[in-house]
C-alpha positions as CSV (number, residue, x, y, z in Angstrom):
1,M,-0.2,0.1,0.3
2,I,1.5,3.7,-1.0
3,R,1.6,5.7,2.2
4,E,-0.1,9.1,1.9
5,D,2.8,11.2,2.5
6,L,4.2,9.5,-0.5
7,L,1.1,9.6,-2.9
8,E,1.4,13.5,-2.2
9,I,5.0,14.1,-3.9
10,L,4.8,11.5,-6.4
11,R,4.3,13.1,-10.0
12,C,3.9,11.7,-13.4
13,P,7.4,11.8,-14.9
14,E,6.0,13.2,-18.4
15,C,4.0,15.7,-16.9
16,V,6.0,17.3,-14.0
17,Q,8.5,19.1,-16.5
18,D,5.7,21.5,-17.5
19,K,2.5,20.9,-15.5
20,E,1.6,19.7,-12.1
21,G,1.2,16.4,-12.8
22,N,-0.6,14.9,-10.0
23,L,-1.5,11.2,-9.6
24,K,-4.8,9.6,-8.1
25,L,-4.5,6.3,-6.6
26,Y,-6.8,3.6,-8.2
27,K,-7.7,0.5,-6.5
28,E,-4.3,0.8,-4.5
29,T,-2.6,-1.0,-7.5
30,W,-2.5,2.1,-10.1
31,L,-1.5,5.9,-10.1
32,I,-3.3,7.4,-12.6
33,C,-2.1,10.8,-14.1
34,Q,-4.7,13.8,-13.4
35,E,-3.6,16.1,-16.4
36,E,-6.1,16.3,-18.8
37,D,-4.3,15.4,-22.1
38,C,-2.5,12.8,-20.2
39,G,-3.8,9.7,-19.1
40,R,-0.6,7.7,-18.4
41,K,-1.1,4.8,-15.7
42,Y,1.5,3.4,-13.7
43,P,1.2,0.0,-12.0
44,I,2.0,-0.5,-8.5
45,R,3.8,-4.0,-8.1
46,D,5.0,-5.7,-4.7
47,D,3.7,-1.7,-3.1
48,I,6.6,0.1,-5.3
49,P,5.4,2.1,-8.0
50,V,6.5,1.9,-11.4
51,M,7.0,5.5,-12.5
52,L,8.7,5.0,-15.9
53,I,7.1,6.7,-18.9
54,D,7.5,3.6,-21.1
55,E,5.3,1.6,-18.5
56,G,3.0,4.3,-18.2
57,D,2.5,4.7,-22.1
58,K,1.4,1.1,-22.3
59,W,-1.6,1.7,-20.5
60,I,-2.6,5.2,-21.7
61,D,-5.3,4.1,-24.2
62,T,-7.1,1.9,-21.2
63,D,-9.7,2.9,-19.3
64,E,-9.5,3.0,-15.5
65,E,-12.3,0.3,-15.6
66,D,-10.2,-1.8,-17.5
67,L,-6.9,-1.9,-15.6
68,P,-5.9,-5.4,-14.6
69,V,-6.2,-5.7,-11.0
70,P,-3.3,-6.5,-9.8
71,P,-1.3,-5.5,-12.2
72,P,0.7,-7.8,-14.7
73,E,4.1,-8.6,-13.9
74,D,6.6,-7.6,-16.8
């Protein structure tokens, strides 16, 4: 589980360069960028957020409701 204080400082690595890049926790297993034009989704595996832009890109076209819980291991 991601601690609340960690969630407050984590940002989307793509968006944080020129926007806020705030993330929301989804079903304790995904971090989803809240920027309107982003949509990247970062899996949390073994309580560790995988904050790689390439990983977020894999799920950009997947709706929240369709994200696998738990995220698949790569």
